[in-house]
FIFI-174625 format. One line per 3 residues: number of its first residue (from 1); their letters; for each residue x, y, z of N, C-alpha, C, CB. Coordinates in steps of 0.02 Angstrom, whole numbers, plus 32768, in hexadecimal, padded with zeros to 4 digits. Glycine has a CB too. Example, Ala and Ser with C-alpha at 12.3 -4.5 7.8 and 13.67 -1.06 7.14 Angstrom:
<atoms>
1	AS	8294/7EE4/8186/8267/7F1F/8186/8294/7F5B/8186/8235/7F20/81C4; 8282/7F90/8162/82AC/7FCB/8165/8285/8002/818A/82C0/7FE2/811E
</atoms>
This chain:
<atoms>
1	XXX	3B69/969F/9221/3B9E/96E4/9236/3B68/9707/9271/3BB1/972A/91E2; 3B86/9743/927D/3B73/9779/92C2/3B6D/97B4/9289/3BC0/9789/9313; 3B49/97D0/92C2/3B37/9827/9299/3B58/984C/92D5/3ACB/9846/928A
4	XXX	3B73/9883/92BB/3BA4/98AD/92E8/3B82/98EA/92EE/3BEF/98BA/92CB; 3B76/9905/9333/3B50/9941/933A/3B77/9991/9352/3B1A/992A/936F; 3B64/99CF/933A/3B97/99ED/9364/3B4D/9A2E/9362/3BFD/99FE/933D
7	XXX	3B45/9A39/9397/3B0D/9A80/93C6/3B43/9AAC/93CA/3AE5/9A72/9427; 3B40/9AD8/9390/3B6C/9B18/93BE/3B64/9B40/93BA/3BA2/9B2A/93BF; 3B23/9B5A/93B5/3AF6/9B9C/93F6/3ABD/9BB2/93C2/3B35/9BFD/9417
10	XXX	3A92/9BD9/93E8/3A55/9C0B/93D8/3A48/9C27/93DD/3A32/9C13/93D7; 3A24/9C5B/93C0/3A20/9CBD/93B2/39EB/9CA6/93AF/3A41/9CF9/936D; 39BE/9CFC/93D8/3986/9D1B/93E1/3976/9CF6/93F9/3964/9D33/93BA
13	XXX	3973/9CB3/9435/3951/9C9C/9459/3919/9CC0/94A3/397F/9C76/9463; 38F6/9CD1/949D/38C3/9CE9/94BC/389A/9CC5/94FB/389E/9CF2/948A; 387F/9CE3/9529/3851/9CD0/955E/3832/9D01/957B/386E/9CAF/958E
16	XXX	380B/9D1C/955E/3803/9D5A/9564/383A/9D99/9585/37CC/9D54/9584; 3844/9DA5/959B/384F/9DE3/957E/38A0/9DD4/95A2/3814/9E2D/9596; 38B1/9D9D/95C4/38E4/9DA9/9604/390D/9D5D/95CC/38B9/9D99/9678
19	XXX	3962/9D5A/95EF/398C/9D3B/95DA/3984/9D0D/95FA/39C0/9D51/95D5; 3988/9CBE/95DA/396D/9C8F/9600/39AE/9C5C/9604/3927/9C72/95DE; 39FD/9C39/9625/3A1D/9C0C/9620/39E7/9BDA/9603/3A3F/9C00/965A
22	XXX	3A2D/9BC4/95DD/39F7/9B92/959B/3A25/9B3B/959B/3A04/9BC9/9524; 3A06/9B30/9582/3A34/9AFE/958F/3A16/9AB8/9538/3A22/9ADC/95FF; 3A19/9A8C/951D/39F5/9A87/94DE/3A11/9A1B/94F3/3A22/9ACA/9481
25	XXX	39CD/9A0D/94EA/39C8/99C7/94EC/39C0/999F/949C/3989/99B9/951C; 39E9/996D/9490/39EF/9950/945F/39CE/9921/9454/3A1C/9946/9458; 39A8/9906/9439/3971/98CB/9430/397F/9891/93FD/392D/98EC/9419
28	XXX	398F/984C/93F7/3998/9834/93B3/3993/97D1/93C4/39F4/9859/938F; 3947/97D5/93B2/3936/9781/93CE/3925/975B/93FC/3954/9763/93CF; 3903/979E/943A/3920/9787/947A/3954/97AB/948F/3934/9748/9479
31	XXX	3995/97AC/948F/39C4/97AE/949B/39DE/9814/94AF/39DF/977E/9462; 39FE/9828/94E7/39EF/9860/94F3/3A2A/9874/94D4/39DE/9872/9536; 3A51/98D8/94EF/3A87/98D9/94E6/3A92/992E/9523/3A96/98D4/948A
34	XXX	3A89/9943/953E/3A8E/9979/956B/3AB5/99B7/9555/3AAB/9960/95A4; 3ABE/99F8/9541/3AEE/9A1C/9547/3AEE/9A25/9591/3AE9/9A54/951E; 3B2F/9A67/959C/3B4A/9A88/95E1/3B0C/9ACD/95DA/3BB5/9AA5/95DF
37	XXX	3B19/9AE7/961E/3ADD/9B1F/9607/3AF7/9B3C/95EB/3AB8/9B4B/962E; 3ACD/9B78/95D5/3B0A/9BCC/95C2/3AC1/9BDA/95E3/3B32/9BFB/9554; 3B0D/9C21/961C/3AE0/9C45/9642/3ABF/9C7C/9619/3B01/9C60/967D
40	XXX	3A93/9CA4/960D/3A59/9CD4/95FE/3A70/9CFA/95F1/3A2C/9CE7/9623; 3A51/9CE4/95B7/3A8A/9CEF/9564/3A44/9CFB/953A/3ACB/9C8F/953B; 3A38/9D13/9508/39EA/9D19/94D5/3A19/9CF6/949B/39BE/9D7E/94BB
43	XXX	3A72/9CF3/9487/3A89/9CEF/945E/3AC4/9CA2/9488/3A9D/9D3F/9440; 3A9F/9C6D/94A6/3AD5/9C3E/94C3/3B08/9C16/94B0/3AC0/9C1C/94DB; 3B31/9C1C/94AB/3B79/9BEB/9494/3B75/9BA4/94C8/3BD4/9C20/94A8
46	XXX	3B7C/9B64/9488/3B73/9B22/94BE/3BBE/9AFE/94A9/3B1D/9AE3/94AB; 3BC4/9B07/9474/3BF0/9AE4/9431/3BFD/9A86/9468/3C63/9B2A/9418; 3BBB/9A7D/9454/3BD4/9A1B/946F/3BC8/99E7/9421/3B80/99EC/94C5
49	XXX	3BDA/99BD/943A/3BD7/9978/93FF/3BD2/993E/9425/3C1F/996C/93CD; 3B97/9921/9404/3B91/98D5/9428/3B7C/98BE/93D9/3B48/98C5/9478; 3B98/986C/93FD/3B92/9851/93B8/3B52/981D/93C1/3BDE/9829/939D
52	XXX	3B3A/97F7/9386/3AF7/97C7/939D/3B11/979C/937B/3AA5/97D7/938B; 3B16/975B/9367/3AFD/970B/933F/3AB7/9717/9316/3AE9/96C2/9384; 3AC9/9714/92F1/3AA9/970F/92B8/3A92/96D5/928C/3AC8/972D/929A
55	XXX	3A3B/96BC/92A7/3A2D/96AC/9294/3A1D/9672/9266/3A31/96C7/929D; 3A44/9641/9246/3A30/961F/921B/3A47/9661/91D4/39DB/9605/9230; 3A72/967A/91E4/3A87/96AC/91A1/3A3F/96E1/9187/3A9E/966C/9152
58	XXX	3A18/96DE/91A9/39C4/96E1/91A7/39D0/9759/91A7/398A/96A2/921C; 39B2/9781/916E/39DC/979E/9169/3999/97C0/915D/3A1A/9792/9145; 3944/9798/9192/38F7/97CB/917A/38FC/97A9/91C2/38A6/97BB/912B
61	XXX	3936/97CF/91F9/3919/97E4/923F/3949/9841/925E/3933/978B/9281; 3902/984B/9295/38EE/9894/92AD/3934/989C/92DC/3898/989A/92DF; 3949/98E4/92D2/3989/98E8/932F/393C/9921/932D/3A16/991E/9338
64	XXX	3936/992E/9372/391E/9956/9390/3953/9984/93C0/38EF/9933/93AC; 3956/99DB/93C2/3972/99E6/93E7/3955/9A15/9415/399E/99EF/93D0; 3942/9A31/9443/3914/9A36/947A/3927/9A71/94A3/3912/99F6/94A3
67	XXX	3916/9AB3/949F/3940/9AEB/94C2/3918/9B01/94FE/394F/9B2E/9490; 393F/9AE2/9520/3933/9AF6/9574/3944/9B2C/9594/394F/9ACF/959E; 3912/9B63/95C2/392B/9B82/95F0/3924/9B5E/9636/3911/9BBE/95EC
70	XXX	3962/9B73/9657/3970/9B54/968F/394E/9B79/96BC/39B1/9B4C/969E; 38FD/9B98/96DB/38EF/9B9D/9722/38EA/9B93/975B/38DE/9BA1/9729; 38F6/9BAA/978B/3907/9B90/97CD/38C7/9B7F/97EB/392F/9BC2/97F8
73	XXX	3884/9B8A/97DA/3856/9B4F/9800/3839/9B0D/97A0/37ED/9B90/983A; 3876/9B17/978A/386D/9ADD/975E/3880/9AEC/96FA/3812/9AC7/9771; 387E/9AC6/96D0/3898/9AD9/969F/383D/9AD2/9654/38EB/9A9C/969B
76	XXX	386E/9B05/963E/383A/9B09/9601/385A/9B07/95AF/3810/9B54/960B; 381B/9AE1/9593/3859/9AE4/9555/383A/9B39/9533/3851/9A87/9505; 3861/9B3B/9511/384C/9B84/94E4/3856/9B70/94A7/3879/9BCD/94EF
79	XXX	3849/9B1A/9485/383B/9B1D/9443/388E/9AEF/9436/382A/9B79/9420; 3873/9AB0/93F0/3891/9A92/93CF/38B1/9AA2/9396/3876/9A6F/93CA; 38F4/9A95/937A/38DF/9A6E/9346/38EB/9A36/932A/38E2/9A85/9323
82	XXX	38D5/99F9/92F9/38D0/99D8/92EA/38F9/99CE/929C/389C/99D5/92FB; 3912/999E/9275/394F/9985/9262/393D/994D/9239/397C/9975/929A; 392D/9928/920C/3923/98FA/91F3/3952/98D4/91B5/38EE/9908/91E8
85	XXX	3980/98A7/91CC/39A8/98A4/91A6/3987/988B/9153/39DA/987B/91CA; 394A/9885/9146/3952/9886/910A/395F/98AF/90DD/3933/9874/90FD; 398A/98FD/910F/3976/9939/90ED/39BE/9928/90A2/397E/9992/9131
88	XXX	39DF/990E/90D0/3A0B/9915/90C1/3A38/98F2/9071/3A18/990A/90FA; 3A2E/9913/902E/3A45/9908/8FE9/3A7A/98BA/9007/3A76/995E/8FC0; 3A41/9883/8FC3/3A8C/9830/8FE4/3AAC/9851/8FD1/3A9F/97D3/8FC5
91	XXX	3AE2/9861/8FAD/3B39/9877/8FB9/3B2D/9886/8FFC/3B63/98C2/8F8A; 3B0A/98B9/901E/3B3C/98C9/9051/3B2F/98BB/909E/3B49/990D/904A; 3B76/98D8/90BF/3BA5/98A8/90E1/3B69/98C3/9130/3C17/98C1/90DC
94	XXX	3B5D/992C/9111/3B5C/9960/9148/3B3F/998C/913E/3B8D/9978/915B; 3B22/99A7/9187/3AF0/99EB/9172/3B1F/9A1D/9147/3ACF/9A1C/91BF; 3B59/9A1C/9173/3B7D/9A64/916D/3B52/9A74/91C5/3B5D/9AA5/9111
97	XXX	3B95/9ACC/91CD/3B64/9ADE/9203/3B31/9AFB/91FE/3B78/9AFC/9229; 3AED/9AF8/9209/3A9B/9B22/91E0/3A89/9B2E/921D/3A53/9AF0/91AA; 3A77/9B6A/921D/3A3D/9B91/9235/39FB/9B74/923C/3A34/9BC4/920E
100	XXX	39C9/9B61/9267/3993/9B45/925E/3968/9B4E/9295/399D/9B09/924F; 3918/9B87/9278/38EB/9B7E/92B6/38C7/9B5F/92DB/38D2/9B90/92BA; 38CD/9B7F/931E/3898/9B6E/934E/3846/9B6F/9343/38A6/9B99/9381
103	XXX	3846/9B42/9351/37EC/9B35/9363/37CF/9B2C/9382/37CB/9B18/9358; 379D/9B23/9398/3775/9AF6/93B7/3761/9A98/93C3/374E/9B12/939F; 3770/9A8D/93F5/374B/9A47/940F/3719/9A29/9409/3744/9A41/943E
106	XXX	36F0/99FF/93EE/36C0/9A00/93BF/36A8/9A0D/9400/36AA/99C7/9388; 365E/9A0D/9406/3639/9A37/9435/364F/9A32/946D/35F9/9A2D/943A; 368C/9A66/9447/368E/9A99/9480/369C/9ADC/946E/36BE/9A87/94B1
109	XXX	3699/9B0B/9498/36A0/9B5B/949A/36C8/9B66/94B4/3677/9B83/94B1; 371C/9B5F/9494/3755/9B69/94A1/3754/9BB4/947E/3786/9B2F/9488; 377B/9BE2/94A2/3798/9C1F/947E/37C3/9C22/9443/37BB/9C3F/94A7
112	XXX	37E2/9BF3/9428/3815/9BE7/93EA/37FE/9C2B/93C7/380A/9B98/93B4; 3848/9C3B/93E0/3860/9C86/93D3/389F/9C70/93D9/384A/9CC8/9407; 38B7/9C85/9399/3904/9C97/938F/391E/9C22/9360/393A/9CB9/9412
115	XXX	396B/9C37/934D/398D/9C0A/932F/39B5/9BD6/9343/39A9/9C23/9311; 39BE/9B97/9338/39FC/9B67/933A/3A46/9B51/9323/39EA/9B46/932E; 3A6C/9B5B/9309/3AAD/9B3E/92EC/3AAD/9B13/9308/3AEA/9B5A/92ED
118	XXX	3AAE/9ADE/92D3/3ABF/9A8D/92E9/3AE0/9A75/929F/3A6C/9A56/9304; 3B0A/9A37/92AE/3B2D/9A42/926C/3B1D/99BF/9289/3BAC/9A8E/926A; 3AFA/99B5/9240/3AEC/997A/925F/3B42/994C/9234/3A87/995A/9246
121	XXX	3B50/9905/9223/3B77/9907/91F6/3B70/98B3/9201/3BBE/9936/91FC; 3B63/989C/91CB/3B57/9829/91C2/3BC8/9820/91C3/3B15/97F7/9123; 3BCA/9802/91F1/3C1C/97F4/91F0/3C20/97A2/91DB/3C48/9805/9248
124	XXX	3C2D/978C/918E/3C2B/975F/916F/3C76/9740/9142/3BF5/9773/914E; 3C95/972D/913C/3CBF/96F8/9133/3CB9/9700/90DC/3CA4/96AB/915C; 3CDD/971E/90A4/3CC3/970A/9074/3D21/96E8/9058/3C8E/974D/9048
127	XXX	3CF6/96B3/9040/3D3B/9689/900E/3D1B/9676/8FB9/3D54/9623/903F; 3D5D/9684/8F92/3D41/9677/8F61/3D88/9643/8F37/3D22/96C1/8F3F; 3D69/95FE/8F03/3D9F/95DB/8EF3/3D95/960F/8E9D/3D97/9572/8EFA
130	XXX	3DD7/960B/8E9B/3DDE/962C/8E57/3DFE/9609/8E13/3E06/9666/8E65; 3E32/95CF/8E3F/3E4E/95B1/8E0C/3E74/9593/8E1D/3E60/95CC/8DE2; 3E93/9554/8DF2/3EBD/9521/8E22/3EF1/951A/8DD3/3E86/94C5/8E4D
133	XXX	3F27/94F5/8E0C/3F5B/94C1/8DB8/3F83/94A7/8DB9/3F7F/94DA/8D80; 3F86/947B/8D91/3FC0/943D/8D9D/3F9B/9406/8DCE/4012/945E/8DCA; 3F54/93EB/8DA4/3F2A/93C3/8DD7/3F3D/937A/8DB3/3ECC/93DA/8DDC
136	XXX	3F29/935E/8DDE/3F3E/930C/8DAD/3F05/92FC/8D83/3F4A/92BA/8DE2; 3F30/92DD/8D52/3EED/92C5/8D35/3ED4/9285/8D56/3EF4/92B7/8CE8; 3E9A/9271/8D39/3E6B/9228/8D2E/3E67/9222/8D03/3E2D/9219/8D3F
139	XXX	3E46/921C/8CB9/3E53/9202/8CA6/3E7D/9244/8C53/3E1C/91CC/8CB1; 3E7A/9216/8C25/3E84/9247/8BD1/3EA7/9269/8BF3/3E42/9276/8BA1; 3EE7/9270/8C1D/3EFF/92A8/8C29/3ECF/92CD/8C35/3F24/92BE/8BFF
142	XXX	3EB8/92CA/8C56/3E7B/931B/8C64/3E53/92E3/8CA4/3E28/9341/8BFB; 3E35/9353/8CBE/3DF8/9321/8D05/3DE0/935D/8CE7/3E03/930E/8D77; 3D9C/9345/8D27/3D6B/9374/8D2B/3D52/9387/8D73/3D35/935C/8D04
145	XXX	3D8C/93CC/8D7C/3D9F/93D3/8DC5/3D48/9413/8DDD/3E0D/9403/8DCC; 3D3E/93F8/8E32/3D1C/943E/8E58/3D3C/942F/8E8B/3CC7/944B/8E67; 3D2F/9474/8EC1/3D45/9470/8EF1/3D03/945A/8F30/3D6C/94AF/8EF3
148	XXX	3D21/9453/8F65/3CFA/942C/8F92/3D09/9452/8FE4/3D16/93D5/8F8A; 3CE8/9498/8FF1/3D20/9495/903D/3CE9/948B/906B/3D57/94E8/9059; 3D0A/945D/90AF/3CEB/946C/90E6/3CED/9495/911F/3CE9/9448/90F6
151	XXX	3CCF/94B5/9142/3CE8/94F8/9168/3CB1/94FD/918B/3CFA/953F/913E; 3CD5/94F2/91E0/3C9A/94FD/9219/3C30/94BD/9216/3C87/956E/9202; 3C62/948B/91F3/3C26/944E/9203/3C10/9455/91A2/3BCD/946F/9257
154	XXX	3C10/94A7/9194/3BDA/948F/9166/3C19/9482/90F9/3B82/94EF/916C; 3BDF/9489/90CF/3BFD/946C/909C/3BF9/94A1/9079/3BE6/942F/9081; 3C2B/94A4/902D/3C2D/94E5/900B/3C43/94BD/8FB6/3C73/9525/9037
157	XXX	3C12/94B8/8F86/3C2F/9498/8F5E/3C35/94E4/8F08/3BF8/9442/8F5A; 3C76/94D0/8EE9/3C60/94F5/8EBF/3C47/94D0/8E71/3C95/9526/8EBD; 3C61/94F8/8E23/3C30/94BF/8DEA/3C67/94A5/8DD9/3BFC/94DA/8DA0
160	XXX	3C50/9461/8DB4/3C89/9454/8D95/3CC3/947F/8D5C/3C70/9425/8D7D; 3CDF/945A/8D62/3D08/9486/8D0C/3D26/9434/8CEC/3D72/94DA/8D23; 3D11/9427/8CB9/3CEE/93FD/8C9F/3D5C/93FF/8C5E/3C7E/9420/8C7F
163	XXX	3D75/93BD/8C6E/3DB7/93C9/8C39/3DE7/93E6/8C4B/3DAE/93EB/8C01; 3E0C/940C/8C8A/3E34/9429/8C8B/3E61/9423/8CE7/3E14/9467/8C6C; 3E9B/941F/8CD4/3ED2/9418/8D0B/3EED/9448/8D2E/3F04/93FE/8CF7
166	XXX	3EBF/9499/8D09/3ED2/94BB/8D1E/3EA8/94ED/8D14/3F02/94BC/8D13; 3E54/94E3/8D51/3E22/94F4/8D40/3E11/9530/8D63/3DFB/94C4/8D44; 3DEE/956E/8D46/3DE6/95B0/8D5E/3D93/95AF/8D56/3E14/95EE/8D31
169	XXX	3D8B/95DD/8D9C/3D40/95E8/8DB4/3D14/9649/8D92/3D4D/95E4/8E23; 3D45/9648/8D5F/3D39/9692/8D63/3D18/9693/8D13/3D89/96C9/8D74; 3CEC/96ED/8D28/3CC6/96D9/8CFF/3C8C/970C/8D36/3CC3/967E/8CEE
172	XXX	3C5F/970D/8D39/3C22/9728/8D5B/3BEB/96EA/8D7E/3BF9/9757/8D1D; 3BD8/96D4/8D66/3BC2/96A1/8D7D/3BD5/9657/8D98/3BA8/96A1/8D5C; 3C1D/9644/8D89/3C34/9634/8D95/3C4E/962F/8DCB/3C3C/9637/8D7B
175	XXX	3C70/9677/8DDD/3CA0/967C/8E07/3C6D/9684/8E5F/3CD5/96C4/8DE8; 3C2E/96B4/8E37/3C0F/96AF/8E83/3BDF/9676/8E88/3BE7/96F3/8E99; 3BD7/962D/8E6D/3BE2/95EB/8E88/3C0A/95DC/8EAF/3BEB/95C7/8E66
178	XXX	3C58/95E5/8EA6/3C7D/95F8/8ED7/3CAE/9601/8EF0/3C78/95ED/8EEC; 3C5E/9638/8F1A/3C8B/9669/8F42/3C4B/9667/8F66/3CB2/96B5/8F22; 3C56/9637/8FB1/3C33/9646/9008/3C41/964F/901B/3C1E/9634/9035
181	XXX	3BF2/9669/904A/3C0D/96AE/907D/3C24/9675/90C8/3BB1/96FE/9096; 3C47/9677/90DB/3C38/963D/911C/3C3D/965A/916D/3C7A/95FA/9116; 3C16/9644/9185/3C08/965A/91D2/3C3C/967E/91E4/3C01/9621/9206
184	XXX	3C3A/969C/9202/3C4E/96D6/9239/3C7D/96A3/927C/3BF3/9706/925F; 3CA9/96A0/928A/3CB7/9673/92D4/3D01/9691/92F4/3CC3/960F/92C1; 3CFA/96BF/9317/3D4A/96E6/9335/3D79/9685/9341/3D38/972D/93AF
187	XXX	3DB4/96B2/9340/3DD9/9697/934C/3E0E/9666/92FF/3DB4/967B/9381; 3E40/9639/9315/3E3D/9618/92E1/3E27/95CA/92C4/3E6C/9623/92D8; 3E30/95C1/9289/3DF9/9585/9277/3E24/9563/922D/3D96/95AD/9261
190	XXX	3E12/9547/921F/3E1A/952B/91F5/3DDB/951D/91AC/3E2F/94FB/921B; 3DF0/952E/9160/3DCD/9523/9155/3DF2/94E1/9120/3DA7/955B/914B; 3DBE/94A3/910E/3DEF/945C/90CF/3DC9/948B/906F/3DAE/93C8/90E3
193	XXX	3DEC/948C/9069/3DFB/949F/9015/3E03/943E/900F/3E5F/94E5/8FFC; 3DD5/940D/8FCF/3DD9/93F1/8FA8/3DD3/93FC/8F69/3DC5/93D4/8FB5; 3DEC/93DA/8F41/3DF6/93C8/8F14/3DDE/9392/8EE9/3E1D/93C9/8F1D
196	XXX	3D90/9389/8EDD/3D98/9341/8EA9/3D82/9351/8E5F/3D61/92FC/8EC4; 3D7C/930E/8E2F/3D6C/9330/8DEB/3D44/92C3/8DD6/3DD8/9363/8DAC; 3D0D/9305/8DC6/3CB7/92D0/8DBE/3CB9/92B8/8D89/3C66/92F6/8DBC
199	XXX	3CAA/925D/8DA1/3CA2/924F/8D6A/3C6E/9221/8D67/3CD8/923D/8D51; 3C6B/91FF/8D30/3C1D/91DA/8D24/3BE3/91D1/8D46/3C20/91A2/8D1B; 3C07/9193/8D85/3BF0/9166/8DA5/3C13/9198/8DEC/3C08/9112/8D8C
202	XXX	3C40/91A5/8E14/3C5F/91C9/8E2D/3C9D/91FA/8E2A/3C5F/91B0/8E44; 3CB9/9223/8E5F/3CE3/9248/8E6A/3D09/922E/8E78/3CDC/926C/8E87; 3D56/9252/8E60/3D9F/923A/8E7A/3DCA/9273/8EAB/3DCF/922B/8E33
205	XXX	3DC7/9257/8EB9/3DFB/9284/8F0A/3E25/92A3/8EF4/3E2B/9259/8F47; 3E4C/92F3/8ED0/3E8C/931D/8EBA/3EC6/9312/8EDC/3E84/9362/8EC0; 3EAB/931F/8F28/3ECF/934E/8F59/3EA8/938B/8F82/3F05/9370/8F31
208	XXX	3EBD/93B2/8FD0/3E9A/93D6/8FF1/3ED5/9402/9003/3E70/93B5/9024; 3EB9/9434/902F/3EE3/9470/9059/3EBD/9481/9070/3F08/94A7/9041; 3F06/94A6/90BE/3EC9/9492/9100/3ED6/94E5/90E3/3EDA/9464/916E
211	XXX	3EAD/951D/90EF/3EC6/9556/9100/3EBC/9568/9148/3EAD/9583/90D7; 3ED3/95A3/9155/3ED9/95C6/918E/3EA0/95FD/918B/3F20/95E2/9196; 3E60/95F6/91BC/3E2F/961D/91C5/3E26/9671/91FB/3E08/95E8/91D8
214	XXX	3E5A/96AC/9209/3E5D/96BD/9245/3E20/96F3/924A/3EA6/96D4/9257; 3DF9/9702/9270/3DB5/9720/9267/3DCE/975B/92B6/3D5F/96D5/926E; 3DB2/979E/92AD/3DB3/97C2/92E4/3D8D/97EF/92D2/3DED/97D6/92FE
217	XXX	3D62/9807/9312/3D3D/9853/9316/3D5B/9874/92ED/3D3D/987D/9358; 3D52/98BB/92CA/3D73/98E2/92BB/3D54/9914/92D4/3D82/98E0/9283; 3D85/9959/92E4/3D78/9993/9302/3D49/99B5/92D0/3DB8/99BA/9314
220	XXX	3D0E/99E4/92E1/3CF5/9A0A/92BE/3D32/9A37/92B0/3CBA/9A25/92DA; 3D26/9A44/9275/3D52/9A6B/923E/3D92/9A51/921F/3D68/9AA7/925A; 3D88/9A25/9221/3DCA/99FB/91FC/3DBD/9A06/91CF/3DDB/99B5/91FE
223	XX	3DE6/99E6/919E/3E00/99E2/915F/3DC7/9996/914A/3E64/99D8/9161; 3DA3/9972/913D/3D76/993A/910D/3DD1/98FE/910D/3D4C/996D/9098
</atoms>
């Protein structure tokens, strides 16, 4: 998956009594992105977008936003914002646009005055196998089907529905197990969904479908 970051603006950011030209440095697992510099304002707008690759879909990751004053004799950090993806609810994919306070870096005496407005969104594709119908009978005019999805080198499988040629995976538990979060891969790709029937010793192939998956970055403010 990917993580999309939007740095909107800051407010009440101060470095003594002076207005400074400011920019924000975004850090995530050794990767860095830097916004454009906003000229001399305590409430600068950045409106900057960045995308990072999410490591192993691990939500226990920290983003650091460092607000920096661009000075003639050298830059100085005014404070940072840290956000851990584990703070997102289990089913949440976005923080929404939120204001977070600047704090000092560990062991540093940064001014740490003001707030930064950001949004962090997980870019994942979600696919659900709801039902199938008209499947081929394997024995006793029936089958025990399950779905098997292949996408981006990974495999996903539904629970088995016993003795049905028109299986459904409805119901909270079944639907949850037939719903997969797929990695966000830009561009057009194909997923292969196979249907199998579970037997005593082995499974029987029932057929397959090729599904076109088109994934693109969605501009901020666009409907999900």
